[in-house]
C-alpha positions as CSV (number, residue, x, y, z in Angstrom):
1,Q,0.9,3.8,-19.2
2,V,1.6,3.3,-15.5
3,Q,1.1,-0.2,-14.2
4,L,1.1,-1.3,-10.6
5,V,1.3,-4.9,-9.5
6,E,0.9,-5.9,-5.9
7,S,2.1,-9.0,-4.1
8,G,2.6,-10.3,-0.6
9,G,-0.9,-10.7,0.7
10,G,-2.1,-13.7,2.5
11,L,-3.6,-15.2,5.7
12,V,-2.1,-14.1,9.0
13,Q,-3.0,-14.5,12.6
14,P,-3.9,-11.5,14.7
15,G,-0.7,-9.9,15.9
16,G,1.2,-11.1,13.0
17,S,3.1,-9.3,10.2
18,L,3.0,-9.1,6.4
19,R,5.0,-7.1,3.9
20,L,3.3,-6.0,0.7
21,S,5.2,-5.1,-2.4
22,C,4.2,-3.0,-5.4
23,A,6.1,-3.2,-8.6
24,V,5.8,-0.2,-10.8
25,S,6.3,0.0,-14.5
26,G,5.7,2.6,-17.2
27,S,7.3,5.4,-15.3
28,S,9.9,6.0,-12.6
29,I,8.4,6.3,-9.1
30,F,10.9,9.1,-8.5
31,S,8.8,11.2,-10.9
32,M,5.5,10.4,-9.2
33,N,4.2,13.1,-6.9
34,V,2.7,10.6,-4.5
35,I,2.4,6.9,-4.2
36,G,0.7,4.8,-1.6
37,W,-1.6,2.0,-0.4
38,G,-5.3,1.9,-0.2
39,R,-7.5,-0.8,1.1
40,Q,-11.1,-1.9,0.8
41,A,-12.8,-4.1,3.4
42,P,-16.0,-6.1,2.5
43,G,-19.0,-3.8,2.4
44,K,-16.9,-0.7,2.9
45,E,-15.5,2.1,0.7
46,R,-12.0,2.1,-0.4
47,E,-9.7,4.2,1.9
48,L,-6.2,5.4,1.7
49,A,-4.0,3.7,4.4
50,A,-0.6,5.2,3.7
51,S,1.2,7.4,1.2
52,I,4.6,8.9,0.6
53,T,5.7,11.8,-1.6
54,S,8.5,12.0,-4.1
55,G,10.5,14.0,-1.6
56,D,10.0,11.3,1.1
57,I,8.8,14.0,3.4
58,A,6.7,12.8,6.4
59,P,4.8,9.8,5.1
60,W,1.1,9.9,5.8
61,Y,-0.8,7.2,7.6
62,A,-4.5,6.8,8.4
63,D,-5.2,6.9,12.1
64,S,-6.3,3.3,12.0
65,V,-2.8,2.1,11.0
66,K,-0.5,4.7,12.5
67,G,2.2,3.1,14.6
68,R,1.7,-0.3,13.0
69,F,2.2,0.2,9.3
70,S,5.3,1.6,7.6
71,I,5.5,2.6,3.9
72,S,8.8,2.8,2.1
73,R,10.1,3.1,-1.5
74,D,13.1,1.7,-3.4
75,N,13.8,4.0,-6.3
76,A,16.4,1.6,-7.7
77,K,13.8,-1.2,-7.8
78,N,11.0,1.1,-8.8
79,A,8.9,-0.4,-6.0
80,V,6.9,0.6,-3.0
81,F,6.4,-1.5,0.1
82,L,4.0,-1.6,3.1
83,Q,5.2,-3.3,6.2
84,M,2.3,-4.2,8.4
85,N,2.8,-5.2,12.0
86,S,0.5,-6.0,14.9
87,L,-2.2,-6.9,12.4
88,K,-5.8,-6.9,13.6
89,P,-8.9,-8.7,12.2
90,E,-10.2,-5.2,11.1
91,D,-7.2,-4.9,8.8
92,T,-8.7,-7.6,6.6
93,A,-9.2,-6.1,3.2
94,V,-8.0,-6.0,-0.4
95,Y,-4.9,-3.8,-0.5
96,Y,-4.3,-1.7,-3.6
97,C,-1.2,0.1,-4.7
98,W,-2.0,3.7,-5.8
99,T,-0.3,6.6,-7.4
100,R,-1.2,10.0,-8.8
101,H,1.0,10.8,-11.8
102,N,0.6,13.7,-14.2
103,G,-2.9,14.4,-12.8
104,D,-4.2,10.8,-13.2
105,N,-4.9,8.2,-10.6
106,Y,-3.6,4.7,-11.1
107,W,-4.6,1.6,-9.1
108,G,-3.2,-1.9,-9.0
109,Q,-5.4,-5.1,-9.2
110,G,-5.1,-5.6,-5.4
111,T,-3.9,-8.3,-3.1
112,Q,-6.0,-9.9,-0.4
113,V,-5.0,-9.7,3.3
114,T,-6.9,-11.7,5.8
115,V,-6.3,-11.5,9.5
116,S,-7.9,-14.4,11.3
117,S,-7.2,-17.1,13.9
């Protein structure tokens, strides 16, 4: 059973940075077709923000985060990271680690990111 545990969320001022981490257990991330980060703002549907494939070919980013967020993976640590720069109040959301593995979708429990002055 794949388990995803996020960490690194918190309160940050506009323009600031945060780095989220996702620790993966139950399977090697190297074997996962795709892994990424989704987010859900209050009153809105969950959306995918960034993802990366097992081949590390051209990470995908939502237009709203392109140029500010960067996704990376560390196969040795079995972990995925999301570096978030130039944060805006509209980035406030619960951020979830996500993967699709053997045809099933897995989500972490989420970590809150609040961007406010």
